[in-house]
N, C-alpha and C positions, 0 to 999 in steps of 0.2 A: 624232062619237060618241066619248065619253070611254072608253078601254079599261082605265082603272084600273091603269095600269102605272107610274105615277109612283113613283119610289123603289125600284122592283124592280131587282135586280142581274142583268144578262144577260151571259153568257159566250158569245162568238162566236169559233169558230175560222175561219181564213181570212177574217178580218174587215176586210181592207184593201183589197179590190178585188172587183168583180163583185157577185154575189148577197150575199155576206157583208157587203160595205160597204153595199149597199141595205137590208139587214135592220138593220144597225146605225143607219143614219139614221133608219129608220121607228121603231125602239124609242127612240132618243133624242128624236124628235119627240113621243113619248108620255110623256116624262120619265123614262125608265129610265136608270139608270147602266149603264156598259158595262165589260166586261173583254175586251179584243180580243187576239187572238193571230194571228200570221202570222210567216212566216220573214223577210221583208225588213224589217229594223229601221228603216231610214230612212224607207221608205214608210209603215210602221206608225205611227211617231212623228208624221209629218206629218198622217196621217189622224186619229189620236187627238186631236191639238191642235186640229185644225180642227173636229171634232165637238163638242169641249168648248166651244170659243169660239162656235160656231153655236147650240148648243142649251142651253148652261148646265147640262149634267149632268156627273157625274164620268165620266171615261174613263181607264182604265189600259191600257197596252200591254205585251205580253209577246212578245218576239221569240224564237220556239221553233218546232221542228218537231214537231208533235204526232204524227207517224208514229213517234216514238221515245218510249221510257219516260221519258227524261230530259226531253223536251219536254213531255209532258203533266204530269209532276211539277212542272216550272217554272211552268206555268200555274195549277196547283191551289194551289201555294204563294203565287203572287201573288194569287189571288182571296181566300185565307184571310187574308193579311196586310192587304190593302186593304179587304176588305168583310166578312170574317168568314164568308163562304159566299155561295152563289148561289141565285137563285129561278129562273132560266132558263138553259138550256144549249142552244145551237144548234150541233150538229155539222155544220159546213158544209165544212170543209177537204177539198179533193179536186181531182182533175185527170183529164183524159181520157187515153186511151192509144192506141197504134197498133202492132199487131203480128199474128202469126198464132199460133195455139195450138201448132202443131208446132214453131215456131222460137223462141218466147219462153222464156228460161231460168227456172229456179227462182227466182233472185234478182229478177226482174221481178215474178212473181206475188207474192212475199213483200212486196215494197215496196208494192204496191197494197193488199194485204191489211192491212198495218200502217196505211196512211194512211186507207183508207175504213172499215175494220171496228174494228181494235184501238184506234185513237184514240178511237172512240166507246165502246168497252168500258171502256177505262181512265178516261175522264173520268166516265162514268156511276157507275162503281164509287166514284170518289174524291168526287164531288160529291153523289150522290143521298142519302147519310146526313145531309148538312147541310141539304138541302132538306126532308127529314122533320123535322127539328128546327125548322125555320122555319115548319112547318105545311103544307107542300106545295110544289109547283113544276111546271115544264114542261120537257120535253126534246123537242127536234125534230131530226130527221135529214134533211139535204138529200140525197136519193138521186137518182134519175133515172128518166125513162120507160124508159131502157135496162134497168133492173132487170126489166122486163116484155117490152119490145119492142126487142130488141138491135140494134145497129148492127154490121155485119159486120167492120168494120176494127178494133174495139176490144173483143176478147172478155174481156180481163182486166177492163176497166172494167165491162162488163156483169155479169160474175160477182160481182165485189166489191160492186157496188151492190146487187145482188139480195140478197146476204148481209146487207147493212146493213139493207134492209127487213125481213128476217126477224128480225134482232137487235132491231129496233125493236118488233116485234110482241111478242116474247118478254119484252122489258124492260117494255112496257106491262102485260102480265099480272102481272108480278112486283111492280111499283110502284104499282098503282092503289090498293091497300089503304093506302098512305101518302100519298094525295092528290097523287101525282105523275103528271100525264098525259103520256104519250109517244105521239108520232105521227111519221109520215114524210111527206115531200112529194117528189112525183116530177115535176120540171119537164120540160118538153119542150125546145123550141129557144129558147135565152136568149142574147142577144147580150153575150157576156162575152169577156174576153181570151183564155180557154181555147178557145173555139170559133175565134177568129181564129188562134190558134197552130196548131190542128189543120188549118184550112182552108189555111193557108200550107204545111204540110207536104205535104198531099194535092195541092196545085197547083204545087208546085215543079217546074220544067223542063217546064211545060205552057203552052199559050197562052191558058189560062183564068186570070183574076184570082181572088184569094181572095174578093173581094166577090161576084163573079159566081157563084163556087161556092156561097157561103152562100145567095145568092138562090135558086139552083136547089134547094138543100136545103129551103128554105121552101116553094118551089112544089111540090116533089115530095111533101112530107110533111105540111105543116100546112094544113089547109083555110082557116085564117085568112090564110094567104099571107105570113107574116112571122115573124121572131123576136120574142120578147118583150124588153121592157126589164127589166133586173133589178128595177127598182122594182115592176113588175107581180107578180113572184114574191114579193118581200118584203111586199107587202101581205097575202098569205095567211098568211105566217110571223107577222107581227105580230098578226093576228087570232087565230091558234092560240095565241099566247103569253097571251091575255087570258082573263079569266073569261067573257067573251061565248061562249067555245068550250068551256064547262064540260062538255059531254056528248060532246066529241071525244076519244075515247081508243082507242088501238090501231089506228088506221086509217092508210091511205096515201092521200094526196090528190093527184090528177093536176091539173096545171095546164099544159096543153100546146097550146092553140089547136086542139084537135080531132085531134091527131096520133094518139092511141091508137086502134088499129083493132079492139079487142075491148072487151066490156063487163067491168066489174070489180065 
């Protein structure tokens, strides 16, 4: 299926690893040019060069922390300089947390708010006007099933991802008149480095391996009995970026192997 994405410019935060990298690969395979952003400059440069060589598309790399105003400004400047604007924005940068509400300080709440919410706010504010002038665009937010069905050990992650979903809905209502479609995606269990990091924290000083822990998480929660590969999640993102999803606006799409226990 030709998704008619060739020549589109896609901005992807957290684009050097995990779901972000899988989305980048999926869009590059469809011929889209990429503006990738991540904090690890060396890894990002290697990924960008590899994608450009493999798929023959333009790929720019901006090493920046989008949780900061300076980081989002650097990414926006790079997109403007290299491409003159963007057609697609994937707000993917994020990470899990591990704390209790009663013990987590204000600074920890603020850090996750800046990463999961304010990065998306600032990038939409900066890039949406250009999308409008280009005739329209797509903005997608990588949220989490935890926005609806929280995990007990990461309350800050749960709360900020829920806020991201609400921001996505509000932004969709504001921009649809400009032919900019906004949606959120709530993945379930996805085998990413972030999950491995969390599992290692939770199993430290126990007799359970982090791999065994993750398999138990899958057995206990997902009827499908396994974690998704990042590429399985990326396939939905790539489809939502295309005109094939032209009636998909202001929604939140769950891709969770049956984990969600309520109807939406």
